[in-house]
N, C-alpha and C positions, 0 to 999 in steps of 0.2 A: 507182859506175855503177848498181849494183843498186837503190839507194835512189832515184836519179833516174828509173830506168825504172819503178819502182813508182808514183812520184808522177805520171809522165806517163800511165801506164795508168789511174790513178784519175781523172785529169782528163778523159781521152778517154772513159772510161765514163760520167762525169757528163754530158758534152756529148752523148753518143750516146743516153742514156736519161734525159732531163730529168724525165719523170714519176716515175720511180723515185727519182731524186735528191731530189725535193721532196715525197716522199710524206708526210713528217711535218711539213712546213712549214705553220705557222698564223700568222695575224695578229691574232686576237682575244684579249681578256683571258680569264682563267680565273676561275670563281666563287670559289674558295678554300674554307676550312673554318670561317670565323667569320662572325658576323652582319654585322660591318663590311665584310668582303671581299665578301659577297654584296650588301650595299647599294651598294657601289661598282660592282660589276658591273651591277646593275640600273640604276643611274644612267647608267653608260656606255652601256648598250643604249638607254635612253630618249633620251638626247641623240643617239645615233647615228641612230635612226630619225627623229627630228625633222629632223636634217640631211639624211637621205635624202629625206624628204618635201619639204623646201625645195628640194633639188637637182632633184627631179622636176618640181616646179611651175615653178621659174625656167627651167630648160633646156627644159621642155615649151613654155612660152610663147615663149621665144626662138626655138626651132626652128620652131614654128608660125608666128610672125610673119615669120621669114625666108622660109618657103615660101609662105605665103598672101599676103604683101604684097611679093613680089619685083618688081623693076623690069621684068622681061620681061612681066609682066601689065599694065603701064601704071599701076601703083599709085603715087600720089604720097605722100611722107612727110607725116605730120601734125606740127604744131608744138605741143609741150607747154611751151614756154618760159613760165616764171612761172605755171604752172598750180597754183593753190593746193590744189585737191583732190588732185592727184597727189602733191604734196610732203607733204601731211598724211598720206596713206596710206602712203607709203614711209618715213615716220618712225614712225607708230603701230604698223604691223604688226611691224617688227623689235623695237620696244620690248615689245610684248605677248609675242612669242616669247622674248625674253630673260628676262622676268619668269616665264614658264612654266618655263624652264630653271632659273632661280635658286632657285625655291621648293624643289624636291627636293634641289638641290645644297647649299643652305644647311643644310637639315635634316640631311643626311648629314655635313657638315663639323662641325656642332655636336656631333653624336653621337660623331664620331671624336676630338674634343678633350676630351670629358667623362671625366676620369679619376677622378672622385669615387666614393665608396662602393665601393672595391675590396675584394676578399676577401683578396688576397695582393699584397704589394709585393716586387718584385725589383729590386735595383740592378744594372745592367749597365755594366761598365767595360771600355773597349777599351784594349788594350795592343798594342805591336808585338811579336809578332803572335798574339794570343790574346784570349779574353774571360774576364772574371771575373764570376761570378754570386753575389750576396749576397742571401740570403733574410732580409730585414730583420726580419720578425716572428718568425723562428725562430732568429736569432742563429747562423747558419752560412753558409759560402760556399765556393767552390772555383773553380779555373781550368778552362777548356775549351780544349784544344789539338788541332790536327789530328793524325790518326793515319795519314794516307796515307803509305805507305812511300816513302822517298827513291828506291828503285829504280823505282817507278812514275813518279815525277816526272821522273826522268832517263832515261826510256824504256829502262830495262834489264829491265823486267818489264811484263807486260800490265796495262792499266788495270783497276781494280776497278769494281764496279757503282756505287759511290758515290764515285768518284774526286774528291778534293779537297772532299768533302762529308761527311766522317766525323771524329768526335772521340772523345777518351778519356772525357770527362764531358759527357753531354747535360744540357740544362736540362730539368727535370721539372716539369710543371704538371698540375693536375687539370682534367678536363673540366667544363664548366658553371659555372666560377667566373671572376669578373672579376679579371684579372691586370693590375696596374699596373707598368709598367717605368719606372725612373728611370735615364736613360742619360747617361753622361759618359765621359771618356777620361783616361788618365794621361799621354799624350805628344803625339800628333797627332790630327787629326780622323779618326774612323772613322764607319761607318754600319751600324747593326744592321738586317738585312733578312731577313725570312722571307716570300716571295711569297704563300704560302697564307694568311697572316694579314691581308693587305691594307694593310700600312703599312710604311714605311721611315723610320727616324729617325736623324739624325746624333748621334754621341757626341763632344762637344766638350770639350777640357780647360777646367776652370774653370766650366763651365755644367752645369746639370741639365735635360735635356729629358724630357718625359713622353709616354708612349703607353700604350695598354691593348689588351687583347684578351680574348676569351672563346672558347675552343676548344670546338666542339660535338661533334667526333668524335675518339675515341681514335686514336692513330697517331703516326708519326714524321714531322716536317716539317723540311725542310732549307732553309738560306739561306746567306748569306755577307756579308762586309763589302762595302759598295757604294760606298766612298770610297777613292780611291787613297791609300794610307797608307804607302807605302814598299816596300822590297825584297821582302818576303814578303806583300804585300797579298793575293795570290791563295791564301794558305795559312791563312786564319783563318775557317773555316766556322762557321755557326750551325746547331745541331741541337737541336730541341725535341721532347720526347716527352710527349704528352698521355695521361694514364692515368686510370682511375676514381678517385674521391675516396678510397676505402678503401685502394687501392694507394698513392696519394700519401701518405696519413697514415703508412703503414708505412715508406715510404721516408724521410720527414722524421725519424721516430724513429731510424732507422738512421744518418742523416747527423749528427744531433745527438750520438748516442753516439760516432760516429767522430770528430767534432770534439773532444769531450771527451777521447777517448783520445789524439788528437794533442797536446793541451795537456799531457797527463801525460807525454809523451815527453821533455819538457824535463828532467825529473828522473831519467830512466832512465840507467843506466850503459851506455854504448855501447862496442862493440868496433870495431876497425879494419875487420874484415870486414863487420860490419853497416852501418857508415857507407859503405863502398865499394859495397855492394850497393844501398843506397838512393840513393846519390849517382849511380850510373850511370843509374838510371831517371829521377831528377829532372833530371840534366844533359841527357838525351835529349829531354825534353819542354820544357825551359826555355832551354837554352843552345846546343844543337846547331844550331839554325836559323842562327845567326850564326857560331859558332866551329867548326862542323862536328863530326860524331860522333867523328872521330879527333883533335880538338884542333888541326887544321892551320889553322883560321880562313880568312878571305878578305881578306887585306891589300889596301889599307891600312885600309879601314873597320873590319874585324873581325880584329884581330891574332890570331896563333896563340897557343894556351895551351901547346902541347907545347914544352917547353924554354924557356918564357918566363921573364923575370925576375920577373914577378908570381907565377906559379904555383910557382916553385922558390925564391923569395926569402923576404923577411920575412913572417911570418904576419900581423902586424898590418896591413901594407900590403895584403895580399891580401884580408883580411877587410873592410877599408875600401872597397875597390873594389867588391866584390860587394854589400855592404849599402847603400852610399851612392851607387854609380855614379860616373861620371866626367863632370863638367860639360863641355858643349861637344862631346861625342862621342855615339856611338850606344849606349854602355854605360849601361843603365838602372840605377836604384837598386832592388834586389830586396828590401831590408829590409822593405818594406810589402807585397810581393807573396807572399813565401814564409814559411812558419813556421820556427821555429828549427831544427827537425830537418832540414828540407830544405836550409836554408842551410849548416848544419854538414856535411851529407853531400856537397853539391856542392863546397864548398871542399876537403874531405878528398879527394874523388875527383880533383879537378883537380890536386892536389899529388902524387898517387900513381898516376895513369893515364898511358898512352902513353909509359912510360919515364921519367917525371919522378922517381918513386920517392924523394921527399923523406923519407918515413918518419914524418912527424908527422901529427897529426890535431887537429881542433877539435870540441868537443862542443856539443850544443844549449844546455847550461847556460852555456857561455862566450859563445855568441852572445847569449843572453838578457841576460847581465850587460853585454856590450858595448853593446847597444841601450839598456839602461837608463841607462847613463852618458852617453849623448849628449843 
């Protein structure tokens, strides 16, 4: 009853004070932070004012004609049937207006689709439900997952400032450089969208779409997947941080060093505790969205791992499911998404968490050998 009363009060307040309720309501576009987004905004405003001028002229003539030539004044209607001059004018004038509109629109579109001479190439791959960013020229990449706490999503905690628009790994780009995006998807159609950049591009399995941007102002810019892509469509945000070039170069060096260190982990001797600690974190960002943090799943689409035959049974079968996925189901193949250390840690965690307590473990080296044999 209390919840219903609160909702009724909010509705009554909104109806009683409409001016306050709509104080932040706007209908126009925003300029954005890139040259392309500003060109689009300028084009939008140019076309808008042309349409306003057309409306003023047309409705002005119409209302003046209705008033000045009304029947009560005894005016008799003129006959324009088959008037060549009138027909020529009402054909030429719209044609000229369309040409005037088409010239800046075409120039803007040509610029939007010109991805040549880029300074940095980033491959963006959509997954259910996260993004992968691969810096092609620098030979490293990583996944970007939402970090909005489940308690906020389930209304057990107050919403944060950037609710559903916060991630663990932001895309980092330098200001003043032309960034080319190569967009595709691993499973279903996604759409990569940052409103401040002035473009939205579909990520389609089996296809590579291109887009580009040049961010002029340092800052953090947020967006999200704009294509309905499944159960957790609303939980795959896009966050891009634009930084000065010197800071970007430092970050790239750190990422390349970290990537090399990750590759070296394959040869490391791992303990059960180390794998469980890493596995808990990797499971939370990769698997918990479907199988839940406590392993209870969401049957029938996402079966429980707690006490399951896969997580407590044959290790080879468990490894095959995680690495290669299950055809015809929502279970993805994570062999190409995660490195050997994370795969080993997740499998070990699933076999020993939530009371499963199988007691065995798989090492990154074993994962590497298994993938090499396939």
